[in-house]
C-alpha positions as CSV (number, residue, x, y, z in Angstrom):
1,X,-12.6,-11.9,-7.1
2,X,-11.3,-9.9,-4.2
3,X,-8.0,-9.4,-2.4
4,X,-6.4,-11.0,0.7
5,X,-4.6,-8.1,2.5
6,X,-2.2,-8.9,5.3
7,X,-0.7,-6.2,7.5
8,X,-0.9,-4.3,10.7
9,X,-3.8,-2.7,12.5
10,X,-2.6,0.0,14.9
11,X,-3.0,3.1,16.9
12,X,-1.0,6.0,15.5
13,X,0.1,9.2,17.4
14,X,1.2,11.7,14.8
15,X,2.6,15.2,14.8
16,X,3.0,17.4,11.6
17,X,3.4,21.1,11.2
18,X,-0.3,21.3,10.7
19,X,-1.6,19.5,13.8
20,X,-1.2,16.7,16.3
21,X,-3.3,13.6,17.1
22,X,-3.0,10.9,19.6
23,X,-3.9,7.2,19.1
24,X,-6.0,7.5,15.9
25,X,-6.7,4.3,14.1
26,X,-4.0,3.3,11.6
27,X,-1.9,0.5,10.4
28,X,-1.2,-0.8,6.9
29,X,-4.1,-3.3,6.8
30,X,-6.6,-0.5,7.6
31,X,-5.3,1.9,5.0
32,X,-5.0,-0.7,2.3
33,X,-8.4,-2.4,3.0
34,X,-10.4,0.8,3.1
35,X,-8.8,2.1,-0.1
36,X,-9.2,-1.2,-2.0
37,X,-12.8,-1.6,-0.7
38,X,-13.9,1.1,-3.2
39,X,-13.0,-1.3,-6.0
40,X,-13.4,-4.9,-4.9
41,X,-14.0,-7.2,-1.9
42,X,-11.2,-7.3,0.6
43,X,-10.4,-10.1,3.0
44,X,-8.3,-8.6,5.8
45,X,-5.7,-10.6,7.9
46,X,-4.3,-8.9,11.0
47,X,-4.2,-8.9,14.8
48,X,-5.5,-6.4,17.4
49,X,-5.5,-6.2,21.2
50,X,-8.4,-6.1,23.6
51,X,-8.2,-2.3,23.6
52,X,-9.2,-2.2,19.9
53,X,-12.6,-0.6,19.4
54,X,-15.3,-3.0,18.3
55,X,-17.1,-0.3,16.4
56,X,-14.1,0.0,14.1
57,X,-14.4,-3.6,13.1
58,X,-18.0,-3.0,12.3
59,X,-16.9,0.1,10.3
60,X,-14.7,-2.2,8.1
61,X,-17.6,-4.7,7.8
62,X,-19.9,-1.9,6.7
63,X,-17.4,-1.1,3.9
64,X,-17.8,-4.8,2.8
65,X,-14.4,-5.8,4.2
66,X,-14.3,-9.4,5.5
67,X,-12.8,-9.4,9.0
68,X,-12.8,-13.1,9.6
69,X,-9.0,-13.1,9.4
70,X,-8.6,-10.4,12.1
71,X,-7.6,-12.0,15.5
72,X,-8.2,-10.3,18.9
73,X,-5.4,-11.3,21.3
74,X,-4.9,-10.7,25.0
75,X,-2.9,-7.5,25.4
76,X,-2.7,-4.1,23.7
77,X,-2.8,-3.1,20.1
78,X,0.3,-2.1,18.1
79,X,1.1,1.6,18.7
80,X,3.3,3.8,16.5
81,X,4.3,7.4,17.2
82,X,5.9,9.6,14.6
83,X,6.6,13.2,13.6
84,X,7.0,15.0,10.3
85,X,8.8,18.3,9.4
86,X,7.7,20.5,6.6
87,X,9.4,18.0,4.2
88,X,6.7,15.4,4.8
89,X,8.2,12.7,2.6
90,X,9.7,10.9,5.5
91,X,8.5,10.4,9.1
92,X,10.7,10.4,12.2
93,X,9.7,7.5,14.4
94,X,9.4,8.5,18.0
95,X,8.2,5.2,19.5
96,X,7.1,1.8,18.4
97,X,5.2,-0.5,20.7
98,X,4.6,-3.8,18.9
99,X,2.4,-5.3,21.7
100,X,0.3,-8.1,20.3
101,X,1.7,-7.5,16.8
102,X,5.1,-8.9,18.0
103,X,3.7,-12.4,18.1
104,X,1.5,-12.1,15.0
105,X,1.4,-15.2,12.9
106,X,-1.1,-14.9,10.0
107,X,-3.5,-17.8,9.6
108,X,-5.8,-17.5,6.6
109,X,-9.4,-18.7,7.1
110,X,-10.3,-21.4,4.5
111,X,-12.6,-19.0,2.7
112,X,-9.6,-16.8,2.0
113,X,-7.2,-19.3,0.4
114,X,-8.7,-19.3,-3.1
115,X,-8.6,-15.6,-3.4
116,X,-6.9,-14.6,-6.7
117,X,-5.2,-11.4,-5.6
118,X,-2.9,-11.0,-2.6
119,X,-1.2,-8.0,-1.0
120,X,1.6,-8.7,1.5
121,X,1.9,-5.6,3.6
122,X,4.9,-4.5,5.5
123,X,5.5,-7.4,7.9
124,X,8.4,-9.9,8.5
125,X,9.5,-11.6,5.3
126,X,9.1,-14.9,7.2
127,X,5.4,-14.1,7.7
128,X,5.0,-13.0,4.1
129,X,6.3,-16.4,3.0
130,X,3.9,-18.1,5.4
131,X,1.0,-16.4,3.8
132,X,2.3,-17.4,0.3
133,X,2.3,-21.0,1.5
134,X,-1.4,-20.8,2.4
135,X,-2.9,-19.3,-0.7
136,X,-3.6,-21.8,-3.5
137,X,-3.4,-20.3,-7.0
138,X,-3.2,-16.6,-6.8
139,X,-3.4,-14.7,-10.1
140,X,-1.4,-11.6,-8.9
141,X,0.6,-11.1,-5.7
142,X,2.1,-7.8,-4.7
143,X,4.5,-7.3,-1.8
144,X,5.6,-4.3,0.3
145,X,8.5,-3.9,2.7
146,X,10.5,-1.3,4.6
147,X,14.1,-0.4,5.6
148,X,13.9,-2.5,8.9
149,X,13.5,-5.8,7.0
150,X,15.9,-4.8,4.2
151,X,18.6,-4.3,6.9
152,X,17.8,-7.2,9.1
153,X,16.3,-9.9,6.9
154,X,17.4,-9.2,3.3
155,X,18.0,-12.8,2.1
156,X,14.6,-13.9,3.4
157,X,13.0,-10.8,1.9
158,X,14.5,-11.4,-1.5
159,X,13.1,-15.0,-1.3
160,X,9.7,-13.6,-0.6
161,X,9.9,-11.0,-3.4
162,X,11.0,-13.7,-5.9
163,X,7.6,-15.5,-5.3
164,X,5.6,-12.3,-6.1
165,X,4.4,-10.6,-9.3
166,X,4.9,-7.1,-8.1
167,X,7.0,-5.1,-5.7
168,X,5.6,-1.9,-4.3
169,X,8.4,0.1,-2.6
170,X,9.5,3.6,-1.9
171,X,12.4,5.4,-3.5
172,X,14.9,5.2,-0.6
173,X,14.0,1.6,0.1
174,X,14.6,0.3,-3.4
175,X,18.0,1.9,-3.5
176,X,18.8,0.3,-0.1
177,X,17.5,-3.1,-1.2
178,X,19.4,-3.2,-4.5
179,X,22.4,-1.0,-3.7
180,X,21.6,0.8,-7.0
181,X,21.2,4.5,-7.0
182,X,19.6,4.6,-10.5
183,X,16.0,3.6,-10.4
184,X,16.1,1.9,-13.8
185,X,19.0,-0.2,-12.8
186,X,17.3,-1.0,-9.4
187,X,14.1,-2.1,-11.2
188,X,16.1,-4.3,-13.6
189,X,17.7,-6.1,-10.7
190,X,14.3,-6.7,-9.1
191,X,13.1,-8.1,-12.4
192,X,15.9,-10.6,-12.3
193,X,14.7,-11.8,-8.9
194,X,11.2,-12.5,-10.2
195,X,8.6,-9.7,-10.2
196,X,8.1,-8.2,-13.7
197,X,6.2,-5.3,-12.2
198,X,7.9,-2.8,-9.9
199,X,6.2,0.3,-8.6
200,X,8.3,3.0,-6.9
201,X,6.4,5.3,-4.6
202,X,7.8,8.9,-4.5
203,X,5.6,10.6,-2.0
204,X,4.4,14.0,-3.2
205,X,6.3,13.5,-6.5
206,X,4.1,10.6,-7.5
207,X,5.1,7.1,-8.6
208,X,7.1,5.3,-11.3
209,X,6.0,1.9,-12.9
210,X,8.5,-0.4,-14.4
211,X,7.0,-3.3,-16.4
212,X,8.5,-5.5,-19.2
213,X,11.2,-3.0,-20.1
214,X,8.9,0.0,-20.2
215,X,8.7,2.9,-17.8
216,X,5.6,5.0,-16.8
217,X,5.8,8.0,-14.5
218,X,3.1,10.0,-13.0
219,X,3.4,13.1,-10.7
220,X,1.7,13.6,-7.4
221,X,-1.5,15.7,-7.6
222,X,-0.9,19.3,-6.5
223,X,-3.0,19.9,-3.4
224,X,-3.8,23.1,-1.6
225,X,-3.8,21.3,1.8
226,X,-1.8,18.4,3.0
227,X,-2.1,17.5,6.7
228,X,-0.7,14.0,7.2
229,X,1.1,11.6,4.8
230,X,0.8,8.6,7.2
231,X,-0.6,5.6,5.4
232,X,-0.4,7.2,2.0
233,X,1.8,4.4,0.6
234,X,-0.7,1.7,1.8
235,X,-3.6,3.7,0.5
236,X,-1.8,3.9,-2.9
237,X,-1.3,0.1,-2.8
238,X,-5.0,-0.4,-2.0
239,X,-6.0,1.7,-5.0
240,X,-3.5,0.0,-7.3
241,X,-4.4,-3.5,-6.3
242,X,-8.1,-2.8,-6.0
243,X,-8.4,-1.5,-9.5
244,X,-6.5,-4.5,-10.9
245,X,-8.7,-7.0,-9.0
246,X,-11.8,-5.1,-10.1
247,X,-11.0,-5.8,-13.7
248,X,-10.4,-9.6,-13.3
249,X,-8.2,-9.7,-16.3
250,X,-6.6,-12.9,-17.3
251,X,-3.5,-11.0,-18.3
252,X,-2.1,-8.1,-16.3
253,X,-1.0,-5.9,-19.2
254,X,0.8,-2.5,-19.2
255,X,-2.4,-0.5,-19.9
256,X,-4.1,-2.0,-16.9
257,X,-1.1,-1.3,-14.7
258,X,-0.7,2.3,-15.8
259,X,-4.3,3.0,-14.9
260,X,-3.8,1.2,-11.6
261,X,-0.9,3.5,-10.7
262,X,-3.1,6.5,-11.4
263,X,-5.9,5.1,-9.1
264,X,-3.2,4.4,-6.5
265,X,-2.3,8.1,-6.6
266,X,-5.9,9.1,-6.6
267,X,-6.6,7.3,-3.4
268,X,-3.4,8.4,-1.7
269,X,-4.3,12.0,-2.5
270,X,-7.4,11.8,-0.4
271,X,-5.6,10.3,2.6
272,X,-3.0,13.0,2.9
273,X,-5.6,15.7,3.3
274,X,-6.6,14.8,6.8
275,X,-5.2,12.9,9.8
276,X,-5.5,9.1,9.8
277,X,-7.8,7.6,7.3
278,X,-10.8,9.9,7.9
279,X,-11.0,10.8,4.2
280,X,-11.3,7.1,3.2
281,X,-14.5,6.5,5.1
282,X,-17.1,8.4,3.1
283,X,-15.8,8.8,-0.5
284,X,-18.2,8.4,-3.4
285,X,-17.5,6.8,-6.8
286,X,-18.0,10.3,-8.3
287,X,-15.3,11.9,-6.2
288,X,-12.9,9.1,-7.1
289,X,-13.7,9.4,-10.8
290,X,-13.4,13.2,-10.7
291,X,-10.0,13.1,-9.1
292,X,-8.9,10.4,-11.7
293,X,-9.8,12.9,-14.4
294,X,-7.7,15.6,-12.7
295,X,-4.7,13.3,-13.2
296,X,-5.7,12.9,-16.9
297,X,-5.8,16.7,-17.3
298,X,-2.6,17.1,-15.4
299,X,-0.7,14.7,-17.7
300,X,-2.3,15.3,-21.1
301,X,-0.7,17.6,-23.7
302,X,-0.7,18.1,-27.4
303,X,2.3,16.7,-29.4
304,X,3.8,19.2,-31.8
305,X,6.5,18.3,-34.2
306,X,9.9,19.9,-33.3
307,X,11.2,22.3,-35.9
308,X,14.4,24.2,-35.8
309,X,14.2,27.8,-36.8
């Protein structure tokens, strides 16, 4: 089993109302891989510069993450700077230094190409297509994107989406992509393009799953402390895909997908409680299971027949 995960590895400089950090480790491939590693084997594909700490690559390896697909190139690592207001559902980008990521061209090691599950992180749609051309017979492929690619490479993005089983996207982006304000109408259009599974991330408000004409919605977990939402979407994707891959089911059914959405929310809820991915480094299976049951308690109620007095 296992997952091929393609995305960025970066330094993030972040400011929120609850603190400020400079050049902490981040990037979609890091958040996704660490999250998914609690469920299954992860084969990471990314690029870093010569300034990237070797001990972090070892940290990934210690979590069982295969780093053979991570290239180290001459130059500096991708650096993103952003700030959040008290409404932490959207970041304001202050600076983006692509550095070695600008010339990133993913090449999968031969040992990766038979992997049955694939996650295409937020990179150019051309590169997402390049990865799809390298994997042999994947069982389930999920794709992520962002407003930059929707605005500048929409036709290519739709082509990449059409070759995937699932689209994982946030609320604003799916509206921008489909030009549909209503989420049900937006998901129906995505289904016509190919993916029969659409997951809409809604930040602190949880997530919505659209699959085969059915809708499943789960709230975010109420938390007493939220410090930094950076990487929460990629952490969600890691929990979602990690759970699916861990089951190895021949058929990705609605029941499995619903549980995967909950585990995505579980993993994201840990991430937002500290800066960077610090909370993803030392979780235990018991902590993950306990938080899963908090979601069960949050969404369970007794059904009583309605009667009009």
